[in-house]
The first five atom37 places (N, CA, C, CB, O) and aatype in JSON, in Angstrom:
{
  "aatype": [12, 16, 3, 18, 16, 7, 2, 13, 11, 10, 19, 15, 15, 6, 2, 13, 3, 0, 10, 10, 1, 6, 10, 7, 19, 15, 6, 6, 19, 19, 11, 15, 19, 5, 2, 16, 16, 5, 6, 10, 6, 9, 16, 11, 0, 7, 3, 19, 18, 16, 15, 11, 16, 9, 15, 14, 2, 1, 16, 8, 6, 9, 11, 13, 6, 10, 7, 11, 6, 13, 3, 6, 14, 1, 14, 3, 7, 11, 16, 19, 11, 15, 19, 19, 19, 0, 3, 7, 2, 1, 10, 19, 5, 16, 15, 11, 15, 3, 11, 6, 19, 11, 19, 19, 1, 6, 18, 2, 7, 2, 6, 10, 1, 19, 16, 19, 16, 0, 7, 14, 19, 19, 0, 19, 1, 16, 18, 0, 11, 5],
  "atom_mask": [
    [1, 1, 1, 1, 1],
    [1, 1, 1, 1, 1],
    [1, 1, 1, 1, 1],
    [1, 1, 1, 1, 1],
    [1, 1, 1, 1, 1],
    [1, 1, 1, 0, 1],
    [1, 1, 1, 1, 1],
    [1, 1, 1, 1, 1],
    [1, 1, 1, 1, 1],
    [1, 1, 1, 1, 1],
    [1, 1, 1, 1, 1],
    [1, 1, 1, 1, 1],
    [1, 1, 1, 1, 1],
    [1, 1, 1, 1, 1],
    [1, 1, 1, 1, 1],
    [1, 1, 1, 1, 1],
    [1, 1, 1, 1, 1],
    [1, 1, 1, 1, 1],
    [1, 1, 1, 1, 1],
    [1, 1, 1, 1, 1],
    [1, 1, 1, 1, 1],
    [1, 1, 1, 1, 1],
    [1, 1, 1, 1, 1],
    [1, 1, 1, 0, 1],
    [1, 1, 1, 1, 1],
    [1, 1, 1, 1, 1],
    [1, 1, 1, 1, 1],
    [1, 1, 1, 1, 1],
    [1, 1, 1, 1, 1],
    [1, 1, 1, 1, 1],
    [1, 1, 1, 1, 1],
    [1, 1, 1, 1, 1],
    [1, 1, 1, 1, 1],
    [1, 1, 1, 1, 1],
    [1, 1, 1, 1, 1],
    [1, 1, 1, 1, 1],
    [1, 1, 1, 1, 1],
    [1, 1, 1, 1, 1],
    [1, 1, 1, 1, 1],
    [1, 1, 1, 1, 1],
    [1, 1, 1, 1, 1],
    [1, 1, 1, 1, 1],
    [1, 1, 1, 1, 1],
    [1, 1, 1, 1, 1],
    [1, 1, 1, 1, 1],
    [1, 1, 1, 0, 1],
    [1, 1, 1, 1, 1],
    [1, 1, 1, 1, 1],
    [1, 1, 1, 1, 1],
    [1, 1, 1, 1, 1],
    [1, 1, 1, 1, 1],
    [1, 1, 1, 1, 1],
    [1, 1, 1, 1, 1],
    [1, 1, 1, 1, 1],
    [1, 1, 1, 1, 1],
    [1, 1, 1, 1, 1],
    [1, 1, 1, 1, 1],
    [1, 1, 1, 1, 1],
    [1, 1, 1, 1, 1],
    [1, 1, 1, 1, 1],
    [1, 1, 1, 1, 1],
    [1, 1, 1, 1, 1],
    [1, 1, 1, 1, 1],
    [1, 1, 1, 1, 1],
    [1, 1, 1, 1, 1],
    [1, 1, 1, 1, 1],
    [1, 1, 1, 0, 1],
    [1, 1, 1, 1, 1],
    [1, 1, 1, 1, 1],
    [1, 1, 1, 1, 1],
    [1, 1, 1, 1, 1],
    [1, 1, 1, 1, 1],
    [1, 1, 1, 1, 1],
    [1, 1, 1, 1, 1],
    [1, 1, 1, 1, 1],
    [1, 1, 1, 1, 1],
    [1, 1, 1, 0, 1],
    [1, 1, 1, 1, 1],
    [1, 1, 1, 1, 1],
    [1, 1, 1, 1, 1],
    [1, 1, 1, 1, 1],
    [1, 1, 1, 1, 1],
    [1, 1, 1, 1, 1],
    [1, 1, 1, 1, 1],
    [1, 1, 1, 1, 1],
    [1, 1, 1, 1, 1],
    [1, 1, 1, 1, 1],
    [1, 1, 1, 0, 1],
    [1, 1, 1, 1, 1],
    [1, 1, 1, 1, 1],
    [1, 1, 1, 1, 1],
    [1, 1, 1, 1, 1],
    [1, 1, 1, 1, 1],
    [1, 1, 1, 1, 1],
    [1, 1, 1, 1, 1],
    [1, 1, 1, 1, 1],
    [1, 1, 1, 1, 1],
    [1, 1, 1, 1, 1],
    [1, 1, 1, 1, 1],
    [1, 1, 1, 1, 1],
    [1, 1, 1, 1, 1],
    [1, 1, 1, 1, 1],
    [1, 1, 1, 1, 1],
    [1, 1, 1, 1, 1],
    [1, 1, 1, 1, 1],
    [1, 1, 1, 1, 1],
    [1, 1, 1, 1, 1],
    [1, 1, 1, 1, 1],
    [1, 1, 1, 0, 1],
    [1, 1, 1, 1, 1],
    [1, 1, 1, 1, 1],
    [1, 1, 1, 1, 1],
    [1, 1, 1, 1, 1],
    [1, 1, 1, 1, 1],
    [1, 1, 1, 1, 1],
    [1, 1, 1, 1, 1],
    [1, 1, 1, 1, 1],
    [1, 1, 1, 1, 1],
    [1, 1, 1, 0, 1],
    [1, 1, 1, 1, 1],
    [1, 1, 1, 1, 1],
    [1, 1, 1, 1, 1],
    [1, 1, 1, 1, 1],
    [1, 1, 1, 1, 1],
    [1, 1, 1, 1, 1],
    [1, 1, 1, 1, 1],
    [1, 1, 1, 1, 1],
    [1, 1, 1, 1, 1],
    [1, 1, 1, 1, 1],
    [1, 1, 1, 1, 1]
  ],
  "atom_positions": [
    [[44.74, 33.89, 334.46], [44.95, 34.58, 333.19], [44.14, 35.87, 333.17], [44.57, 33.66, 332.0], [43.01, 35.92, 333.67]],
    [[44.71, 36.9, 332.59], [44.05, 38.2, 332.49], [42.87, 38.13, 331.54], [45.05, 39.27, 332.03], [42.95, 37.51, 330.48]],
    [[41.77, 38.77, 331.93], [40.61, 38.92, 331.04], [40.85, 40.17, 330.21], [39.25, 39.01, 331.86], [40.83, 41.28, 330.74]],
    [[41.09, 39.99, 328.93], [41.42, 41.1, 328.05], [40.18, 41.76, 327.44], [42.33, 40.63, 326.95], [40.31, 42.7, 326.66]],
    [[39.0, 41.28, 327.79], [37.78, 41.79, 327.18], [37.17, 42.91, 328.02], [36.76, 40.66, 326.99], [37.5, 43.08, 329.19]],
    [[36.27, 43.66, 327.39], [35.54, 44.7, 328.11], [35.28, 45.9, 327.24], [0.0, 0.0, 0.0], [35.71, 45.97, 326.08]],
    [[34.56, 46.85, 327.81], [34.28, 48.13, 327.17], [35.04, 49.21, 327.91], [32.74, 48.43, 327.15], [35.01, 49.28, 329.14]],
    [[35.72, 50.06, 327.16], [36.6, 51.06, 327.74], [36.33, 52.42, 327.09], [38.08, 50.65, 327.56], [35.98, 52.49, 325.91]],
    [[36.49, 53.48, 327.87], [36.31, 54.84, 327.35], [37.63, 55.59, 327.48], [35.17, 55.59, 328.12], [38.29, 55.54, 328.52]],
    [[38.01, 56.28, 326.41], [39.25, 57.05, 326.4], [39.18, 58.19, 327.42], [39.54, 57.61, 324.98], [38.24, 58.98, 327.41]],
    [[40.19, 58.26, 328.3], [40.23, 59.34, 329.29], [41.42, 60.28, 329.09], [40.28, 58.75, 330.69], [41.38, 61.42, 329.54]],
    [[42.48, 59.81, 328.42], [43.61, 60.7, 328.12], [44.38, 60.18, 326.92], [44.55, 60.84, 329.35], [44.4, 58.98, 326.63]],
    [[45.02, 61.11, 326.22], [45.78, 60.77, 325.02], [46.99, 61.68, 324.93], [44.9, 60.88, 323.74], [46.86, 62.91, 325.01]],
    [[48.16, 61.09, 324.76], [49.4, 61.85, 324.65], [50.11, 61.51, 323.35], [50.32, 61.57, 325.86], [50.42, 60.34, 323.09]],
    [[50.36, 62.52, 322.53], [51.21, 62.39, 321.35], [50.59, 61.57, 320.22], [52.52, 61.78, 321.74], [51.3, 61.13, 319.32]],
    [[49.27, 61.37, 320.25], [48.63, 60.52, 319.24], [48.66, 61.18, 317.86], [47.19, 60.22, 319.64], [48.83, 60.48, 316.86]],
    [[48.51, 62.5, 317.79], [48.56, 63.17, 316.5], [49.93, 63.01, 315.85], [48.22, 64.66, 316.66], [50.01, 62.81, 314.63]],
    [[51.0, 63.1, 316.63], [52.35, 62.9, 316.08], [52.53, 61.47, 315.58], [53.42, 63.22, 317.15], [53.2, 61.24, 314.57]],
    [[51.94, 60.52, 316.28], [52.02, 59.12, 315.85], [51.33, 58.95, 314.5], [51.38, 58.2, 316.91], [51.87, 58.3, 313.61]],
    [[50.14, 59.51, 314.36], [49.42, 59.4, 313.09], [50.22, 60.02, 311.95], [48.04, 60.07, 313.19], [50.28, 59.46, 310.85]],
    [[50.84, 61.16, 312.21], [51.67, 61.8, 311.18], [52.87, 60.91, 310.83], [52.16, 63.19, 311.66], [53.24, 60.8, 309.66]],
    [[53.48, 60.29, 311.83], [54.61, 59.38, 311.58], [54.2, 58.23, 310.68], [55.17, 58.83, 312.92], [55.0, 57.73, 309.89]],
    [[52.94, 57.8, 310.8], [52.43, 56.7, 309.98], [51.96, 57.16, 308.6], [51.29, 56.01, 310.69], [51.54, 56.34, 307.78]],
    [[52.03, 58.47, 308.34], [51.65, 58.98, 307.03], [50.16, 59.23, 306.86], [0.0, 0.0, 0.0], [49.67, 59.33, 305.74]],
    [[49.44, 59.32, 307.96], [48.0, 59.59, 307.9], [47.79, 61.05, 307.49], [47.32, 59.29, 309.28], [48.54, 61.93, 307.92]],
    [[46.78, 61.3, 306.67], [46.53, 62.65, 306.17], [46.16, 63.6, 307.3], [45.42, 62.63, 305.12], [45.63, 63.19, 308.33]],
    [[46.45, 64.88, 307.09], [46.12, 65.9, 308.09], [44.61, 65.95, 308.35], [46.62, 67.29, 307.64], [44.18, 66.23, 309.47]],
    [[43.83, 65.67, 307.33], [42.37, 65.66, 307.49], [41.96, 64.61, 308.53], [41.68, 65.37, 306.14], [41.13, 64.88, 309.4]],
    [[42.55, 63.43, 308.44], [42.24, 62.37, 309.4], [42.79, 62.73, 310.77], [42.82, 61.01, 308.92], [42.12, 62.52, 311.78]],
    [[44.01, 63.27, 310.83], [44.61, 63.66, 312.11], [43.69, 64.65, 312.82], [46.02, 64.29, 311.9], [43.41, 64.49, 314.01]],
    [[43.21, 65.66, 312.1], [42.33, 66.66, 312.71], [41.0, 66.06, 313.12], [42.1, 67.82, 311.74], [40.41, 66.49, 314.12]],
    [[40.52, 65.08, 312.37], [39.2, 64.5, 312.69], [39.23, 63.68, 313.97], [38.72, 63.63, 311.53], [38.2, 63.52, 314.62]],
    [[40.4, 63.14, 314.34], [40.47, 62.33, 315.56], [40.92, 63.11, 316.79], [41.41, 61.16, 315.34], [40.82, 62.62, 317.91]],
    [[41.41, 64.33, 316.58], [41.81, 65.14, 317.73], [40.58, 65.55, 318.52], [42.6, 66.4, 317.27], [39.56, 65.95, 317.96]],
    [[40.68, 65.43, 319.82], [39.62, 65.86, 320.73], [38.27, 65.18, 320.5], [39.44, 67.34, 320.61], [37.23, 65.75, 320.8]],
    [[38.29, 63.97, 319.97], [37.03, 63.24, 319.82], [36.91, 62.22, 320.95], [36.95, 62.53, 318.44], [37.91, 61.75, 321.49]],
    [[35.69, 61.91, 321.28], [35.47, 60.86, 322.27], [35.73, 59.53, 321.58], [34.02, 60.91, 322.86], [35.53, 59.39, 320.37]],
    [[36.17, 58.57, 322.33], [36.48, 57.28, 321.73], [36.21, 56.18, 322.74], [37.94, 57.23, 321.24], [36.48, 56.32, 323.94]],
    [[35.68, 55.09, 322.24], [35.46, 53.91, 323.06], [36.16, 52.73, 322.42], [33.95, 53.64, 323.25], [36.34, 52.68, 321.2]],
    [[36.54, 51.8, 323.25], [37.2, 50.58, 322.79], [36.41, 49.41, 323.33], [38.7, 50.53, 323.26], [36.15, 49.31, 324.53]],
    [[36.02, 48.52, 322.44], [35.25, 47.33, 322.82], [36.04, 46.11, 322.41], [33.82, 47.33, 322.16], [36.33, 45.92, 321.23]],
    [[36.4, 45.27, 323.38], [37.16, 44.06, 323.09], [36.34, 42.86, 323.54], [38.57, 44.08, 323.8], [35.97, 42.75, 324.71]],
    [[36.05, 41.98, 322.59], [35.25, 40.79, 322.87], [36.03, 39.55, 322.44], [33.87, 40.85, 322.16], [37.03, 39.64, 321.72]],
    [[35.55, 38.39, 322.89], [36.19, 37.13, 322.51], [35.11, 36.09, 322.26], [37.19, 36.65, 323.61], [34.2, 35.92, 323.08]],
    [[35.21, 35.4, 321.13], [34.32, 34.3, 320.8], [35.2, 33.12, 320.42], [33.32, 34.68, 319.63], [35.87, 33.15, 319.38]],
    [[35.22, 32.08, 321.24], [36.15, 30.98, 321.02], [37.56, 31.49, 321.21], [0.0, 0.0, 0.0], [37.89, 32.04, 322.26]],
    [[38.41, 31.31, 320.21], [39.79, 31.79, 320.26], [39.98, 33.14, 319.58], [40.71, 30.78, 319.63], [41.08, 33.69, 319.58]],
    [[38.9, 33.7, 319.01], [39.01, 34.92, 318.21], [38.61, 36.15, 319.03], [38.13, 34.81, 316.96], [37.51, 36.24, 319.56]],
    [[39.55, 37.08, 319.11], [39.29, 38.38, 319.74], [38.85, 39.37, 318.66], [40.55, 38.9, 320.49], [39.32, 39.32, 317.53]],
    [[37.94, 40.26, 319.03], [37.55, 41.37, 318.17], [37.79, 42.65, 318.96], [36.06, 41.26, 317.71], [37.3, 42.8, 320.08]],
    [[38.54, 43.56, 318.36], [38.82, 44.85, 318.98], [38.2, 45.93, 318.09], [40.36, 45.09, 319.18], [38.59, 46.09, 316.93]],
    [[37.24, 46.67, 318.65], [36.59, 47.76, 317.91], [36.93, 49.08, 318.59], [35.04, 47.55, 317.84], [36.69, 49.26, 319.78]],
    [[37.48, 49.99, 317.81], [37.72, 51.35, 318.27], [36.62, 52.2, 317.66], [39.16, 51.87, 317.87], [36.52, 52.34, 316.44]],
    [[35.78, 52.77, 318.53], [34.58, 53.47, 318.08], [34.7, 54.95, 318.39], [33.31, 52.87, 318.74], [34.9, 55.34, 319.55]],
    [[34.59, 55.78, 317.34], [34.6, 57.23, 317.52], [33.44, 57.8, 316.69], [35.98, 57.86, 317.08], [32.85, 57.07, 315.89]],
    [[33.11, 59.07, 316.87], [31.97, 59.63, 316.13], [32.12, 59.53, 314.6], [31.8, 61.08, 316.51], [31.12, 59.4, 313.9]],
    [[33.35, 59.58, 314.1], [33.56, 59.59, 312.65], [33.74, 58.21, 312.03], [34.76, 60.41, 312.34], [33.48, 58.04, 310.83]],
    [[34.17, 57.23, 312.82], [34.47, 55.93, 312.23], [34.58, 54.86, 313.3], [35.77, 55.99, 311.43], [34.73, 55.14, 314.49]],
    [[34.51, 53.62, 312.84], [34.77, 52.46, 313.69], [35.87, 51.65, 313.01], [33.47, 51.59, 313.92], [35.77, 51.31, 311.83]],
    [[36.91, 51.34, 313.76], [38.03, 50.54, 313.25], [37.99, 49.2, 313.98], [39.43, 51.27, 313.45], [37.98, 49.16, 315.21]],
    [[37.96, 48.11, 313.22], [37.82, 46.78, 313.82], [38.92, 45.85, 313.33], [36.45, 46.19, 313.5], [39.26, 45.82, 312.15]],
    [[39.48, 45.08, 314.27], [40.39, 44.0, 313.9], [39.94, 42.74, 314.61], [41.87, 44.36, 314.26], [39.39, 42.79, 315.71]],
    [[40.19, 41.6, 313.97], [39.92, 40.29, 314.56], [41.22, 39.51, 314.53], [38.76, 39.52, 313.79], [41.94, 39.53, 313.53]],
    [[41.51, 38.82, 315.64], [42.78, 38.1, 315.7], [42.7, 36.95, 316.69], [43.91, 39.04, 316.08], [41.85, 36.92, 317.59]],
    [[43.61, 36.0, 316.49], [43.85, 34.92, 317.45], [45.26, 35.12, 317.98], [43.66, 33.49, 316.81], [46.17, 35.47, 317.23]],
    [[45.43, 34.9, 319.27], [46.75, 35.09, 319.88], [47.79, 34.22, 319.19], [46.7, 34.77, 321.37], [47.59, 33.03, 318.98]],
    [[48.92, 34.84, 318.84], [50.04, 34.12, 318.25], [49.92, 33.82, 316.77], [0.0, 0.0, 0.0], [50.84, 33.24, 316.19]],
    [[48.8, 34.21, 316.12], [48.62, 33.93, 314.69], [48.64, 35.23, 313.89], [47.28, 33.17, 314.45], [47.97, 36.21, 314.24]],
    [[49.43, 35.23, 312.82], [49.52, 36.41, 311.97], [48.18, 36.66, 311.28], [50.65, 36.23, 310.92], [47.48, 35.72, 310.9]],
    [[47.83, 37.95, 311.12], [46.59, 38.32, 310.45], [46.81, 39.6, 309.65], [45.43, 38.49, 311.47], [47.76, 40.35, 309.9]],
    [[45.9, 39.85, 308.7], [45.93, 41.08, 307.91], [45.16, 42.15, 308.67], [45.34, 40.86, 306.49], [43.99, 41.97, 309.0]],
    [[45.82, 43.27, 308.93], [45.2, 44.36, 309.68], [45.03, 45.59, 308.81], [46.03, 44.7, 310.93], [46.02, 46.13, 308.31]],
    [[43.8, 46.05, 308.62], [43.61, 47.32, 307.92], [43.96, 48.47, 308.86], [42.15, 47.46, 307.39], [43.47, 48.52, 309.99]],
    [[44.8, 49.4, 308.39], [45.19, 50.54, 309.23], [44.36, 51.77, 308.87], [46.7, 50.84, 309.08], [43.78, 51.82, 307.79]],
    [[44.31, 52.76, 309.76], [43.55, 53.98, 309.48], [44.05, 54.75, 308.25], [43.58, 54.88, 310.67], [43.31, 55.55, 307.68]],
    [[45.31, 54.52, 307.85], [45.84, 55.22, 306.68], [45.49, 54.52, 305.37], [47.35, 55.35, 306.79], [45.93, 54.94, 304.3]],
    [[44.68, 53.44, 305.44], [44.24, 52.74, 304.25], [45.11, 51.55, 303.86], [0.0, 0.0, 0.0], [44.72, 50.77, 302.99]],
    [[46.26, 51.39, 304.48], [47.14, 50.27, 304.17], [46.71, 49.04, 304.96], [48.61, 50.62, 304.49], [46.08, 49.15, 306.02]],
    [[47.04, 47.87, 304.43], [46.84, 46.62, 305.16], [48.21, 46.07, 305.49], [45.99, 45.59, 304.32], [49.08, 45.98, 304.62]],
    [[48.41, 45.69, 306.75], [49.71, 45.21, 307.2], [49.56, 43.85, 307.85], [50.35, 46.21, 308.18], [48.46, 43.45, 308.25]],
    [[50.66, 43.14, 307.96], [50.69, 41.86, 308.67], [50.95, 42.14, 310.15], [51.79, 40.9, 308.08], [51.89, 42.86, 310.49]],
    [[50.12, 41.58, 311.0], [50.24, 41.81, 312.44], [50.13, 40.5, 313.19], [49.17, 42.79, 312.93], [49.6, 39.51, 312.68]],
    [[50.64, 40.51, 314.41], [50.49, 39.37, 315.32], [50.34, 39.93, 316.73], [51.72, 38.38, 315.22], [51.0, 40.9, 317.1]],
    [[49.47, 39.3, 317.52], [49.24, 39.7, 318.91], [49.57, 38.52, 319.81], [47.76, 40.18, 319.14], [49.13, 37.4, 319.56]],
    [[50.36, 38.78, 320.85], [50.68, 37.74, 321.82], [50.33, 38.24, 323.22], [52.19, 37.34, 321.75], [50.36, 39.44, 323.49]],
    [[49.99, 37.3, 324.1], [49.71, 37.63, 325.49], [51.01, 37.56, 326.28], [48.64, 36.67, 326.1], [51.82, 36.66, 326.08]],
    [[51.19, 38.53, 327.17], [52.37, 38.58, 328.03], [51.91, 39.08, 329.4], [53.49, 39.51, 327.42], [51.97, 40.27, 329.69]],
    [[51.46, 38.15, 330.23], [50.94, 38.53, 331.55], [49.69, 39.37, 331.43], [0.0, 0.0, 0.0], [48.69, 38.92, 330.87]],
    [[49.75, 40.61, 331.95], [48.59, 41.5, 331.89], [48.62, 42.39, 330.65], [48.53, 42.35, 333.14], [47.95, 43.42, 330.6]],
    [[49.41, 41.98, 329.65], [49.57, 42.79, 328.44], [49.26, 41.97, 327.19], [50.98, 43.36, 328.35], [49.55, 40.77, 327.12]],
    [[48.67, 42.65, 326.21], [48.58, 42.13, 324.86], [49.57, 42.95, 324.04], [47.11, 42.2, 324.27], [49.48, 44.18, 324.01]],
    [[50.5, 42.27, 323.38], [51.54, 42.96, 322.61], [51.31, 42.66, 321.13], [52.97, 42.52, 323.06], [51.36, 41.5, 320.7]],
    [[51.08, 43.71, 320.37], [50.81, 43.59, 318.94], [51.96, 44.2, 318.16], [49.47, 44.27, 318.55], [52.39, 45.32, 318.44]],
    [[52.46, 43.46, 317.18], [53.51, 43.96, 316.3], [53.0, 43.92, 314.88], [54.83, 43.14, 316.45], [52.49, 42.89, 314.42]],
    [[53.13, 45.04, 314.18], [52.69, 45.15, 312.79], [53.9, 45.51, 311.95], [51.56, 46.21, 312.63], [54.71, 46.35, 312.32]],
    [[54.0, 44.86, 310.79], [55.14, 45.11, 309.92], [54.68, 45.56, 308.55], [56.02, 43.86, 309.8], [53.83, 44.93, 307.92]],
    [[55.25, 46.66, 308.1], [55.08, 47.16, 306.74], [56.33, 47.97, 306.46], [53.75, 48.03, 306.56], [57.44, 47.51, 306.73]],
    [[56.18, 49.17, 305.92], [57.35, 50.01, 305.72], [57.94, 50.45, 307.06], [57.0, 51.23, 304.86], [59.13, 50.75, 307.16]],
    [[57.09, 50.49, 308.1], [57.54, 50.8, 309.46], [56.97, 49.76, 310.4], [57.1, 52.24, 309.9], [55.84, 49.31, 310.24]],
    [[57.77, 49.38, 311.38], [57.24, 48.47, 312.4], [56.48, 49.3, 313.43], [58.38, 47.65, 313.08], [56.95, 50.34, 313.89]],
    [[55.3, 48.82, 313.77], [54.47, 49.48, 314.77], [54.23, 48.48, 315.89], [53.12, 50.0, 314.16], [53.86, 47.33, 315.64]],
    [[54.44, 48.92, 317.12], [54.21, 48.05, 318.28], [53.13, 48.68, 319.15], [55.53, 47.84, 319.1], [53.21, 49.86, 319.51]],
    [[52.11, 47.88, 319.47], [51.01, 48.33, 320.32], [50.99, 47.45, 321.55], [49.63, 48.28, 319.55], [50.84, 46.23, 321.45]],
    [[51.15, 48.05, 322.72], [51.11, 47.31, 323.98], [49.86, 47.75, 324.74], [52.41, 47.55, 324.84], [49.73, 48.91, 325.12]],
    [[48.95, 46.8, 324.94], [47.74, 47.07, 325.73], [47.97, 46.47, 327.12], [46.44, 46.45, 325.05], [48.03, 45.25, 327.28]],
    [[48.1, 47.34, 328.1], [48.42, 46.89, 329.46], [47.2, 47.09, 330.37], [49.64, 47.66, 330.03], [46.69, 48.2, 330.51]],
    [[46.76, 45.99, 330.96], [45.56, 45.98, 331.8], [45.95, 46.07, 333.27], [44.72, 44.7, 331.54], [46.69, 45.22, 333.77]],
    [[45.44, 47.09, 333.96], [45.68, 47.28, 335.39], [44.36, 47.61, 336.06], [46.75, 48.41, 335.64], [43.94, 48.77, 336.08]],
    [[43.69, 46.6, 336.6], [42.4, 46.83, 337.24], [41.39, 47.37, 336.26], [0.0, 0.0, 0.0], [41.08, 46.72, 335.26]],
    [[40.86, 48.56, 336.52], [39.87, 49.18, 335.65], [40.49, 50.13, 334.63], [38.85, 49.93, 336.48], [39.78, 50.91, 333.99]],
    [[41.81, 50.06, 334.48], [42.5, 50.93, 333.53], [43.16, 50.1, 332.43], [43.54, 51.79, 334.25], [43.74, 49.04, 332.69]],
    [[43.06, 50.59, 331.21], [43.76, 50.01, 330.07], [44.66, 51.1, 329.5], [42.76, 49.46, 328.98], [44.18, 52.15, 329.07]],
    [[45.96, 50.84, 329.52], [46.94, 51.8, 328.99], [47.47, 51.23, 327.69], [48.12, 52.06, 330.02], [48.02, 50.13, 327.65]],
    [[47.3, 51.99, 326.61], [47.73, 51.55, 325.28], [48.92, 52.42, 324.86], [46.56, 51.65, 324.24], [48.78, 53.64, 324.7]],
    [[50.07, 51.79, 324.68], [51.28, 52.49, 324.25], [51.59, 52.04, 322.83], [52.49, 52.21, 325.21], [51.76, 50.85, 322.57]],
    [[51.67, 53.01, 321.92], [51.92, 52.72, 320.51], [53.24, 53.36, 320.12], [50.75, 53.23, 319.6], [53.46, 54.54, 320.35]],
    [[54.12, 52.55, 319.52], [55.43, 53.03, 319.08], [55.56, 52.82, 317.58], [56.57, 52.32, 319.84], [55.36, 51.71, 317.08]],
    [[55.91, 53.89, 316.86], [56.18, 53.82, 315.42], [57.43, 54.65, 315.17], [54.96, 54.33, 314.55], [57.41, 55.87, 315.32]],
    [[58.51, 53.99, 314.77], [59.77, 54.71, 314.6], [60.15, 55.36, 315.92], [0.0, 0.0, 0.0], [60.14, 54.7, 316.96]],
    [[60.5, 56.66, 315.9], [60.9, 57.33, 317.13], [59.72, 57.88, 317.95], [61.84, 58.46, 316.8], [59.93, 58.44, 319.03]],
    [[58.5, 57.72, 317.44], [57.33, 58.35, 318.08], [56.61, 57.36, 318.98], [56.37, 58.89, 317.01], [56.34, 56.22, 318.6]],
    [[56.3, 57.81, 320.2], [55.56, 56.99, 321.17], [54.32, 57.77, 321.59], [56.45, 56.63, 322.42], [54.4, 58.93, 321.99]],
    [[53.16, 57.12, 321.49], [51.9, 57.71, 321.95], [51.33, 56.83, 323.05], [50.89, 57.87, 320.76], [51.48, 55.61, 323.02]],
    [[50.67, 57.46, 324.01], [50.05, 56.72, 325.11], [48.6, 57.15, 325.22], [50.81, 56.95, 326.47], [48.3, 58.34, 325.3]],
    [[47.71, 56.17, 325.21], [46.28, 56.44, 325.39], [45.8, 55.63, 326.59], [45.45, 56.08, 324.09], [46.1, 54.44, 326.7]],
    [[45.06, 56.28, 327.47], [44.57, 55.62, 328.67], [43.05, 55.54, 328.62], [45.05, 56.36, 329.95], [42.38, 56.53, 328.32]],
    [[42.54, 54.36, 328.91], [41.1, 54.1, 328.89], [40.65, 53.64, 330.26], [40.74, 53.04, 327.81], [41.41, 53.01, 331.0]],
    [[39.39, 53.96, 330.61], [38.77, 53.48, 331.85], [37.74, 52.42, 331.49], [38.12, 54.66, 332.65], [36.95, 52.6, 330.56]],
    [[37.75, 51.32, 332.23], [36.79, 50.24, 331.99], [35.4, 50.73, 332.39], [37.17, 48.95, 332.77], [35.24, 51.35, 333.43]],
    [[34.43, 50.43, 331.56], [33.05, 50.86, 331.81], [32.26, 49.75, 332.47], [32.37, 51.28, 330.5], [31.07, 49.92, 332.75]]
  ]
}
């Protein structure tokens, strides 16, 4: 089974600002996350995973168990229902609100590729394991 935990540093980001706009995030927030350093910390205690996205301006945290629906606070201030399932070397998260958002975290050695789809917009963020 894939170890989904670890500390990761953002090394590239494609189309993330367009994704945030598609989700209705304010321009102020979009500008604040552009060109910022970001780290991702994923831990597991028992069956509960914690995913922390850490940037200079904020930390976004979610806690979840695989296959169980949970309330996820989004960066735009909304709370949505989400579920994360394991699929080989991927964690696939689906969130439902006014728009369905799909987050695929794909683990390949020391690289974590996160592909986020909201409506017609797809963003890809690549992280290196630390």
